[in-house]
Residue, then its C-alpha position, 0 to 999 in steps of 0.5 A: m877364169r871363173i868369178q864367184f860373187c860372194g858379197a855386195d851383190r845387188t846391195v851396197t855392203g859386204s864386198s867379196h868376190l872369188i877369182e879362180v884363175n890358173g889354178l889359183r883361188i884369189l879373194l877380192d875383199c872380205g867385207l861385212y854386210q851392214g844392215p838390219r841386225q838379223q839379216a846381217e847376222a845371217l849373211n855375215r856367217i857365210l864365207p866363200p867356199d873352201v876357205p883353207r884353199l885360198d891362195a891370196v886375199i887382195l884387200s882394196h881398203g880398210h872400210l868394214d864392208h870390205c875388210g870386216k870378215l877377214p878374222a872369220l876367214l882366218v878362224a875358218g882355216s885360211k893361211c894365205p897372205i892378205y895384200c894391201t897398201p901400207a895405209t890400208a893395213q893401218v886403217a884395217r887394224i883400227v876398223l877390225q879391232d873396233s868391230a871385234r870389240i863391239q861384237e864382244e860387247n853386244v854378245d855380252y849384253l845379249n847373254r846377260r838378258t833373260r833368255g828362253p830355256d832352249e835359247p843358245l848363247a850368242k857368239p860373236l863372228y870373231f873375238v878381239k884376239d882373232v884380229g892379231p893373226v889378220l895383221s900378221a898375214m898382211r903384206n904391204v904393196e905400194y901403189g904402182v908395184k906389180a906383185q906376183i901371186g903364187d909361183p912364177s909358173k902361174n903367170t898371175f899378177f896384180t897392181f894397186f892404183d890410188a882409188g881416191h876413196i879413203l886413205g890407202s884405198a886402191y883399185v886392183v888390176l889383175e893380169w894373167i895369161e890364159s890360153g896363151k893370151p894376156r888378159t886384164m881385169l879391173f876391180t874398182a872396189d870403191v872409187g872416190r870423187y874428183d877434187s875431194p879434200i885431202l886425197s889425190d884424184p883416182t889414177p886413170p886405169p888401163p884398158a881391161d877385158l873384164i871390169i868388176t865395178e862398184s855402183t853405190y851412186g851409179n844412177r845418181s849425181h851428187g852435183p858439183i863438189a864445190d856445193v859441199e863447202p857452202a852447204l856445210l858452212d851454212a849448217v855451221k853458221f846456223c848453229i853458231d847464230r843459235k849457240s846450238r849443237l851440230l851433230i854429224p853422224s859419220f864414218a870414223v874413217g875417211r868421212t870424219q877426216t874430210v869434215l875436219w878438213y872443212m872445219q879447219k878450212f873455215i877457221y883458217e879463212k876466218l869464215i867462222p870463229q874458233i868454236p869447239i869441234f869434237v871427234d867422239s869415236p875411239m876409232g875416229v880418233e885413231a883414224t885421224r891420228v893415222t891420217t896424219q902419218f901419211r902426208n905423202l898421200y895428201d893432194q896439193t891443195t892440202q899440202g899447200m894449206i897446212g905447210d909444215k903443220d900437222l894436218f888437223s892442227l889449224a882448228r880447235v879439235t878435241l879428240a874424245q877417246s875415253g867414255e868419260q871424255s865423251k860424257q863431258i861433251n854433252s855438258q857443252a851447250g854450244p855452239c859446237v860441232i860433234i862428229a861421232s860414229s856411226p852414220t847409220c845411228e844404229f850404235g855408237r856414241i852418236l846415240h847419246h848425243l842424239a838423245m840430248s839434241v833430237e827434241r831441241t829445235n835449234d840443234m841440227v843433225v847433218f848426214v854426210g852420205y848414204i844411209p842404208p834403209n831400215t836404220l835410225g839414220r835413214r828414219l831421221q833422214d826421211g823425216e819421221k817425226r818420232v823415233r826410238i833412240l836406245d830405250r825410249f821414243y823421242d819426238v824429232r824437233c831438231q833440224v835435219r839436213t843431208i849433204h850428199g856431195l861429201s860422199a867418198h863414192a864417185d857418182r854416175d858421171e864420175l864413175l863413167r869418167f874413171l872407167k872411160p880409159a878401161i872400156g874397150p869394144q870387148s870389155r865385159a862389166f859386172v856391176v856390184h856394190g849398189e842397190v838394185d836401182q843404182a846397179e841396174g841403172f849404171a849397167q845401162h849407162l855402161l852399155a851406152n858408153g861402149v862395154a860389150s856386156a853389163v851384168v848385175p850379178a846375184m849373190d852366189s852367182s858365178a861367171f866364166a870368162f875366156s873359155a867354153a864354160p857355161p855363161v853368166q849365171s846371174s840376172a842381166a841388166g841390158r844385153e849379155e854377149d858371151 
């Protein structure tokens, strides 16, 4: 087997890993890199080698940084099936259509501005019309079903298990025969937190020879998830007492629905009155509706709370899909809660709400997860006193808080808890999907917990396993044994 690391290496976004085994070429995820615009533009134009020769794409879940380059993959000639869970197919549809629409709008804006005589027209990575073929290529595989890749002679299979990260999210167990021996690889993708709202806990994985693990919070602790509820409740009460606005820049998929769950729990338990709650994101609205369709994926706590009711029917929620509905929200003086995309505050409807609230001392912005560096969200989170929003600068006078426990990613201790059943004395780990300090720190924790080797691969590096081929071509954190 050979693994080529094509994305989310020494950084958090852009998940993509090419597996070559038994004559098959299998791509694990094909995500967009999200970060500073020029850097993102350059990295997102890069695709895995020999795209037309891919035999399968295995998609872990529908977040943009895991599925966002799939249309570009098909435009480049891929005709292979894309395997995912049924819920992931629905989430990815929403995410990809939104991504394509935003790209087209951005390119249209760039091409209408004044350009130099030799400056070429901007082009999107893909168009809205390119999303349809991706959806047609998707093949639904339920949790726990062993699926064959290629013909039976390849002796190569995979199984999805519930990762507890977002609706439909899965980790992947790849099984194959190599040199007459059965082998197993675990690709964690993104692992969710234990005891988080709506979704079930991650399913324990089987023992694995190879592990490709995320490390978004691999060297950090979120603290008890029980602390999330009082922190969020305090923020809501702050704005209720002052009749002000609470802005929550949030991922449209997963995080938005989790925040809604807490809000309706507060109302259900009569901890707060029925204040207006707005979901201001076309994608967030659609993702919320899709979430209501997969009741079988809810945990027991959620099932007990809603009974036979719709998942988000307990609170006074307005789903603002159109631009006109979004504009009407800003006529709402408060108290109210506005959940809008995007968490980075680099684009989306949250910018218009920030422009109205950022200079108001009683309004509050609550960040509910990791914010990449060099973004407006991170600048607000880091306490900068003057920021640019859209086309002008504003003094930051509003309240700014962060609740890390709402992250959909497991922290260091939860990752180690999840991986414990998979780790054996011969297990080799590759640590991806984390900034350098998080990935290297988690590699050290893995070594202390019994893995034979732990490596933090660099972009476009590769590793060979179970053969006499060259050893890992990457930067190692800790020791490497071949």
